[in-house]
C-alpha positions as CSV (number, residue, x, y, z in Angstrom):
1,M,60.6,57.0,-80.3
2,A,59.2,60.0,-82.0
3,E,57.5,63.2,-80.8
4,S,55.4,65.9,-82.2
5,R,53.8,69.0,-80.9
6,D,51.8,68.4,-77.7
7,I,48.1,68.9,-78.1
8,G,47.1,67.9,-74.6
9,G,48.6,64.5,-73.9
10,T,50.9,61.7,-74.8
11,V,50.2,58.4,-76.6
12,V,52.4,55.5,-75.6
13,L,52.4,52.8,-78.3
14,V,53.6,49.2,-77.6
15,D,53.9,46.6,-80.3
16,D,56.6,44.0,-81.0
17,D,55.9,44.2,-84.8
18,P,58.0,47.2,-86.1
19,A,55.8,47.7,-89.2
20,V,52.5,47.9,-87.2
21,L,54.2,50.1,-84.6
22,E,55.5,52.5,-87.2
23,A,52.1,52.7,-89.0
24,M,50.3,53.6,-85.9
25,R,53.0,56.1,-84.9
26,E,52.8,57.9,-88.2
27,T,49.0,58.1,-88.1
28,L,49.0,59.7,-84.7
29,V,52.0,62.0,-85.3
30,L,50.3,63.4,-88.5
31,E,47.3,64.3,-86.3
32,G,49.6,66.3,-84.0
33,Y,49.9,63.9,-81.1
34,T,53.0,63.5,-78.9
35,V,53.9,59.8,-79.4
36,R,56.3,57.4,-77.6
37,A,56.7,54.2,-79.5
38,H,58.2,51.1,-77.9
39,G,58.8,47.6,-79.1
40,E,59.4,46.3,-75.6
41,P,56.6,46.4,-73.0
42,L,58.8,47.1,-70.0
43,A,60.2,50.2,-71.7
44,A,56.7,51.6,-71.9
45,L,56.4,51.7,-68.1
46,A,59.2,54.3,-67.8
47,G,57.8,57.7,-67.2
48,L,54.4,56.5,-66.1
49,D,53.1,57.8,-62.8
50,G,50.0,59.4,-61.3
51,R,50.7,62.7,-63.2
52,F,51.0,61.0,-66.6
53,A,48.7,62.9,-69.0
54,G,48.2,60.3,-71.7
55,V,47.0,56.9,-72.9
56,V,48.7,53.6,-73.5
57,I,47.9,51.6,-76.6
58,S,49.3,48.1,-76.7
59,D,49.2,44.9,-78.8
60,L,47.5,42.1,-76.9
61,R,49.9,39.3,-78.1
62,M,53.6,39.9,-77.4
63,P,56.3,37.2,-76.5
64,E,57.8,38.6,-73.3
65,M,54.8,40.2,-71.7
66,D,51.3,40.2,-73.2
67,G,49.0,43.3,-73.3
68,L,46.9,42.1,-70.3
69,E,50.0,41.8,-68.0
70,L,51.2,45.2,-69.2
71,M,47.8,46.7,-68.5
72,A,47.9,45.2,-65.0
73,R,51.3,46.8,-64.4
74,V,50.1,50.2,-65.8
75,H,47.1,50.1,-63.6
76,A,49.2,49.2,-60.6
77,I,50.9,52.6,-61.2
78,D,47.6,54.4,-61.7
79,P,44.2,52.6,-62.3
80,A,42.9,55.7,-64.2
81,I,45.4,55.6,-67.0
82,P,43.4,54.7,-70.1
83,F,44.6,51.5,-71.7
84,I,43.6,50.5,-75.2
85,L,44.3,46.9,-76.6
86,V,45.0,46.1,-80.2
87,T,43.9,42.6,-81.1
88,G,43.6,40.1,-83.9
89,H,40.2,38.9,-84.9
90,G,40.5,35.7,-82.8
91,D,41.3,37.7,-79.7
92,V,38.2,39.8,-79.6
93,P,36.6,37.8,-76.7
94,R,39.7,38.3,-74.6
95,A,39.7,42.0,-75.4
96,V,36.0,42.3,-74.3
97,E,36.9,40.5,-71.1
98,A,39.8,42.9,-70.6
99,M,37.4,45.8,-70.8
100,R,35.5,44.3,-67.8
101,S,38.9,44.4,-66.1
102,G,39.6,48.0,-66.7
103,A,40.6,48.4,-70.4
104,F,39.4,51.6,-71.9
105,D,38.6,50.0,-75.3
106,F,40.1,47.8,-78.0
107,L,40.5,47.9,-81.7
108,E,41.1,45.1,-84.2
109,K,44.1,44.7,-86.6
110,P,44.6,46.2,-89.0
111,A,43.8,49.3,-87.1
112,D,41.5,51.7,-88.9
113,P,43.4,55.1,-88.8
114,D,40.2,57.2,-88.2
115,Y,39.1,54.9,-85.4
116,L,42.6,54.9,-83.9
117,I,42.6,58.7,-83.8
118,A,39.1,58.9,-82.4
119,L,39.9,56.3,-79.6
120,A,43.1,58.2,-78.7
121,A,41.2,61.5,-78.6
122,N,38.5,60.1,-76.3
123,A,41.0,58.5,-74.0
124,L,43.1,61.6,-73.7
125,R,40.0,63.7,-72.9
126,L,39.0,61.3,-70.2
127,R,42.6,61.4,-68.7
128,A,42.7,65.2,-68.8
129,L,39.3,65.3,-67.0
130,E,40.6,62.9,-64.3
131,L,43.8,64.9,-63.7
132,D,41.9,68.1,-63.6
133,N,39.4,66.7,-61.0
134,R,42.4,65.4,-58.9
135,R,44.0,68.9,-59.1
136,L,40.7,70.5,-57.9
137,R,40.2,68.0,-55.2
138,G,43.8,68.6,-54.1
139,E,43.4,72.3,-54.1
140,R,40.2,72.1,-52.0
141,A,41.9,69.8,-49.5
142,A,44.9,72.1,-49.4
143,D,42.6,75.1,-48.8
144,R,40.9,73.3,-45.9
145,E,44.2,72.2,-44.4
146,I,46.0,75.5,-44.7
147,S,43.1,77.3,-43.1
148,G,43.8,75.3,-39.9
149,V,47.4,76.4,-39.9
150,L,47.3,80.1,-41.1
151,I,44.3,81.0,-39.1
152,G,42.1,84.1,-39.7
153,I,38.8,85.2,-41.2
154,S,40.2,88.5,-42.7
155,R,40.6,89.1,-46.4
156,A,44.3,89.7,-45.7
157,M,44.7,86.2,-44.4
158,A,42.6,84.7,-47.2
159,L,44.9,86.3,-49.7
160,L,48.0,85.2,-47.8
161,R,46.8,81.5,-47.8
162,D,46.1,81.7,-51.6
163,E,49.6,83.2,-52.1
164,V,51.3,80.6,-50.0
165,L,49.7,77.8,-51.9
166,A,50.6,79.3,-55.3
167,V,54.2,79.9,-54.3
168,A,54.5,76.5,-52.8
169,A,53.4,74.9,-56.0
170,A,55.9,76.9,-58.0
171,D,58.8,75.5,-56.0
172,V,61.1,78.5,-56.2
173,D,63.4,80.3,-53.7
174,T,61.2,82.7,-51.7
175,L,61.7,85.7,-49.5
176,I,59.3,86.3,-46.6
177,H,58.8,89.8,-45.1
178,G,57.2,90.2,-41.8
179,E,57.5,92.0,-38.5
180,T,58.6,90.2,-35.4
181,G,56.0,87.7,-34.2
182,T,53.9,87.6,-37.4
183,G,54.7,83.9,-38.0
184,K,57.4,83.8,-40.7
185,E,58.5,80.3,-39.8
186,L,54.9,79.1,-39.9
187,V,54.5,80.4,-43.4
188,A,57.9,78.9,-44.4
189,R,56.7,75.5,-43.1
190,C,53.5,75.9,-45.2
191,L,55.6,76.7,-48.2
192,H,57.4,73.4,-47.6
193,R,54.4,71.3,-46.6
194,F,52.2,72.2,-49.6
195,S,55.1,72.0,-52.1
196,P,56.3,69.0,-54.2
197,R,59.1,68.8,-51.6
198,G,56.6,68.2,-48.7
199,Q,57.9,64.7,-48.0
200,G,61.5,65.9,-47.7
201,Q,63.3,67.6,-44.8
202,F,62.4,71.0,-43.5
203,V,65.6,72.4,-42.0
204,A,65.6,75.8,-40.2
205,I,68.5,77.9,-39.1
206,N,68.5,81.4,-37.5
207,C,71.3,83.4,-39.1
208,G,71.2,85.9,-36.3
209,A,71.6,83.4,-33.5
210,L,74.9,81.9,-34.6
211,P,78.5,83.2,-34.0
212,E,79.9,84.4,-37.3
213,N,82.7,81.9,-37.2
214,L,80.2,79.0,-37.1
215,I,77.8,80.0,-39.8
216,A,79.8,78.6,-42.7
217,S,80.2,75.3,-41.0
218,E,76.5,75.1,-40.1
219,L,75.4,75.9,-43.6
220,F,78.0,74.0,-45.7
221,G,79.4,71.5,-43.3
222,H,83.2,70.8,-42.8
223,E,85.8,68.1,-43.3
224,A,87.8,66.5,-40.5
225,G,90.7,68.8,-39.5
226,A,89.3,71.8,-41.3
227,F,89.8,73.8,-38.1
228,T,90.5,73.3,-34.4
229,G,87.9,71.0,-33.0
230,A,86.8,69.6,-36.3
231,V,87.6,66.0,-35.4
232,K,85.3,64.4,-38.0
233,R,83.3,65.3,-41.2
234,R,80.1,67.2,-40.5
235,I,77.2,67.5,-42.9
236,G,75.8,71.0,-43.1
237,R,72.3,72.3,-43.3
238,F,72.3,72.6,-47.1
239,E,73.1,68.9,-47.5
240,H,70.8,67.8,-44.8
241,A,67.9,69.7,-46.5
242,S,68.6,68.3,-50.0
243,G,65.4,67.1,-51.5
244,G,63.5,69.5,-49.1
245,T,63.5,73.0,-47.9
246,L,66.1,75.1,-46.1
247,F,64.7,78.0,-44.0
248,L,67.1,80.9,-43.3
249,D,65.6,83.2,-40.7
250,E,66.9,86.7,-40.1
251,I,68.8,86.5,-43.3
252,E,69.6,90.2,-42.9
253,S,72.0,89.2,-40.1
254,M,74.3,87.2,-42.4
255,P,77.8,88.7,-42.7
256,L,78.6,90.0,-46.2
257,H,81.4,87.6,-46.9
258,L,79.1,84.7,-46.2
259,Q,76.4,86.2,-48.3
260,T,78.9,85.7,-51.2
261,Q,79.2,82.0,-50.4
262,L,75.4,81.7,-50.1
263,L,74.9,83.4,-53.5
264,R,77.3,81.0,-55.1
265,A,75.6,78.0,-53.6
266,L,72.2,79.2,-54.9
267,Q,73.4,79.9,-58.4
268,E,75.4,76.7,-58.8
269,R,73.1,74.5,-56.6
270,A,76.3,73.1,-55.1
271,I,78.3,73.7,-51.9
272,E,81.8,73.1,-50.7
273,R,82.4,71.9,-47.2
274,V,84.8,74.0,-45.1
275,G,88.2,72.5,-45.7
276,S,87.3,70.9,-49.0
277,N,87.5,72.0,-52.7
278,E,85.1,69.3,-53.9
279,P,81.6,70.6,-54.9
280,V,78.7,68.7,-53.5
281,P,75.5,69.0,-55.6
282,I,72.3,70.0,-53.6
283,D,68.7,69.9,-54.5
284,V,67.0,72.4,-52.1
285,K,64.4,75.1,-52.0
286,V,65.6,78.1,-50.0
287,V,63.1,80.2,-48.1
288,A,64.6,83.2,-46.4
289,A,62.8,85.5,-43.9
290,T,63.5,89.1,-42.8
291,K,62.0,91.7,-40.7
292,V,63.8,94.6,-42.5
293,D,63.5,96.0,-46.0
294,L,66.3,94.1,-47.9
295,R,65.9,96.5,-50.8
296,E,66.9,99.4,-48.5
297,A,69.6,97.2,-46.9
298,A,71.1,96.6,-50.4
299,D,71.0,100.3,-51.1
300,A,72.8,100.9,-47.8
301,G,75.5,98.4,-48.7
302,T,74.7,96.0,-45.8
303,F,73.1,93.3,-48.0
304,R,74.3,92.1,-51.4
305,E,71.9,93.3,-54.1
306,D,72.5,90.2,-56.3
307,L,71.7,87.9,-53.4
308,F,68.5,89.9,-52.7
309,Y,67.4,89.4,-56.3
310,R,68.4,85.7,-56.2
311,L,66.3,85.1,-53.1
312,N,63.4,87.2,-54.3
313,M,62.2,84.8,-57.0
314,A,58.9,85.0,-55.1
315,E,58.0,87.3,-52.3
316,I,55.5,87.0,-49.5
317,R,54.5,89.7,-47.1
318,I,52.8,88.7,-43.9
319,P,50.4,91.4,-42.7
320,P,50.9,92.6,-39.1
321,L,48.1,91.9,-36.6
322,R,47.0,95.5,-36.5
323,E,46.1,95.3,-40.2
324,R,43.7,92.4,-39.5
325,A,42.1,93.2,-36.2
326,E,39.0,91.1,-37.1
327,D,41.3,88.0,-36.7
328,I,42.1,88.8,-33.1
329,P,39.0,87.1,-31.5
330,V,39.4,84.0,-33.6
331,L,43.1,83.7,-32.9
332,F,42.7,84.5,-29.2
333,R,40.0,81.9,-28.7
334,H,42.1,79.4,-30.7
335,F,45.2,79.9,-28.7
336,A,43.4,80.0,-25.3
337,G,41.5,76.8,-26.2
338,E,44.7,75.1,-27.3
339,A,46.6,76.0,-24.2
340,A,43.7,74.9,-21.9
341,A,43.4,71.6,-23.7
342,A,47.1,71.0,-23.3
343,R,46.7,71.4,-19.6
344,Q,43.5,69.4,-19.5
345,R,41.4,72.3,-18.1
346,E,38.4,74.2,-19.3
347,C,39.0,77.4,-21.2
348,P,37.8,80.5,-19.2
349,A,35.1,82.6,-20.8
350,I,36.2,85.7,-22.5
351,A,34.1,88.7,-21.6
352,P,33.1,91.1,-24.5
353,A,34.8,94.0,-22.8
354,V,38.0,92.1,-22.5
355,M,37.8,91.1,-26.2
356,A,37.1,94.7,-27.2
357,G,40.2,95.8,-25.3
358,L,42.3,93.2,-27.1
359,I,41.0,94.3,-30.5
360,G,41.9,97.9,-29.8
361,E,45.6,97.3,-28.9
362,R,48.5,97.9,-31.2
363,W,50.2,94.4,-30.8
364,R,53.7,95.3,-31.6
365,G,54.7,91.7,-30.9
366,N,51.9,90.6,-33.3
367,V,50.6,87.0,-33.1
368,R,53.4,85.8,-30.8
369,E,52.3,88.4,-28.2
370,L,48.6,87.5,-28.7
371,R,49.4,83.9,-28.2
372,N,51.3,84.6,-25.0
373,R,48.3,86.6,-23.7
374,A,45.9,83.8,-24.5
375,E,48.0,81.2,-22.8
376,R,48.2,83.5,-19.7
377,L,44.4,83.5,-19.7
378,A,44.2,79.7,-20.0
379,L,46.5,79.5,-17.0
380,G,44.1,81.7,-15.0
381,L,46.6,84.7,-15.0
382,G,44.1,87.0,-16.7
383,S,44.3,88.9,-20.0
384,R,45.0,92.4,-18.9
385,Q,48.0,94.1,-20.5
386,P,51.0,94.2,-18.2
387,A,52.8,97.5,-17.8
388,G,55.2,98.3,-20.6
389,G,53.4,96.0,-23.0
390,S,51.9,96.7,-26.4
391,G,51.8,100.4,-26.1
392,A,49.1,103.0,-26.4
393,A,45.6,101.7,-27.0
394,A,43.2,102.9,-29.6
395,S,40.4,105.4,-28.8
396,L,37.1,104.1,-27.5
397,P,35.3,104.6,-30.9
398,E,38.1,102.8,-32.7
399,R,37.9,99.9,-30.2
400,L,34.1,99.7,-30.5
401,D,34.3,99.7,-34.4
402,S,37.0,97.0,-34.3
403,F,35.1,94.9,-31.9
404,E,31.9,95.2,-33.9
405,E,33.6,94.5,-37.2
406,A,35.3,91.4,-35.7
407,A,32.0,90.1,-34.3
408,I,30.2,90.5,-37.6
409,R,33.0,88.9,-39.6
410,E,33.1,86.0,-37.2
411,A,29.4,85.5,-37.4
412,I,29.5,85.5,-41.2
413,E,32.3,82.9,-41.2
414,A,30.4,80.7,-38.7
415,S,27.1,80.9,-40.8
416,S,28.8,80.4,-44.2
417,G,27.6,83.8,-45.3
418,N,23.9,83.4,-44.4
419,L,22.8,86.9,-43.5
420,S,19.6,85.9,-41.9
421,A,21.5,83.6,-39.5
422,V,24.1,86.3,-38.9
423,A,21.3,88.8,-37.9
424,R,19.7,86.2,-35.6
425,Q,23.0,85.4,-34.0
426,L,23.9,89.0,-33.4
427,G,20.3,89.9,-32.3
428,I,19.9,92.8,-34.7
429,P,17.5,93.3,-37.7
430,R,18.9,92.5,-41.1
431,K,18.5,96.1,-42.3
432,K,20.7,97.3,-39.4
433,L,23.2,94.5,-40.2
434,Y,23.5,95.7,-43.8
435,L,24.0,99.3,-42.6
436,R,26.7,98.3,-40.1
437,M,28.5,96.2,-42.8
438,E,28.4,99.1,-45.2
439,K,29.8,101.5,-42.6
440,L,32.6,99.1,-41.6
441,G,33.5,98.2,-45.1
442,I,32.6,94.5,-44.7
443,E,32.1,92.6,-48.0
444,L,30.5,89.2,-48.1
445,P,32.8,86.3,-49.2
446,E,31.9,85.0,-52.6
447,R,31.5,81.4,-51.4
448,G,28.5,80.1,-49.6
449,I,26.5,83.4,-49.7
450,S,22.9,83.2,-48.9
451,S,20.4,85.6,-47.4
């Protein structure tokens, strides 16, 4: 096998004749292609999958497996992998028939170098286009799917969804910052779900909810007899999450001496069970969440600085609800409708005055508090703020502006940016709509805009 600089794909060559194989290999290598040359058809299948960015060029007649059978096996892996057959003159009719069965093209022996290069280039361009289209379709599907999980019409939530998808694809350890109730575990689950590890385990542990003497056993597991009560071996959360994602909530609560063990596990990608000196390899993405500033905690000596940097390969900040008030009506209706459906009852209507009041509150408990209030409404318990709740409300002008902004943004989202439809829905002239949008700082989304 030989390789050269990668100019956008790989050519897999298959021929049982060493001289022919070497001649084609040299031709393509001199043109700058990455080449994998095989004398055995089965060896060519290794490394082929739906992400293979290349083309297979194979002799038609081979003793153990002919080119048609090899093509069938390649296309069983991915029907869109371009497959080119190399034939003798007498096999041209079979090659033409093979094209009807999915072959990209064929060339006759002895292969003309210029034609070989041109065919390889065309096939690689086709494959690159197919993979790019798949990526775009996947991104659009992920965009639609994540919008139903991280709900909101605000720019802050749109940016958060984009950031989550980007970090998920990068598959790196991640630190999530967010106030209580903002949805840190929900974001962590999205980082897992939309990552290459999405089919693996998502394992969550709250570092602040466990007694200090149990955290090491929970994380790393233990051997039988490691301590009183350890009657048999126990697999820890790290091993259980191997191949997937481990979510460490309230990471700031972890004791310093256990932070040292965690750092070692992250650096070496191996753990040692309590009571054992044998390292156990792990393949896990760690997502940690905190409601405090770990940089400040590190400066204060309550959190290891090196662990902070190790966890902070990527960082996501979840905006509090007060920074995205326009999402409150959408979220409230969603949670109320969800709760009503779960109890097989009709969701009560939400009066504009009630919604305006909700928009103007401070929501120190963030989305968790909003969800609780929506569920109370669905149960017929009303939506008024109980005593000692969210705190001081905003002024009347602030409430009115927040309500108006939320109403306009919701109408824009519902009409895909059609301002004529928005004006009709809100019952105001378009000119007044423009003026209100300008006053409230509302920008139209780039997608789906029409007037």
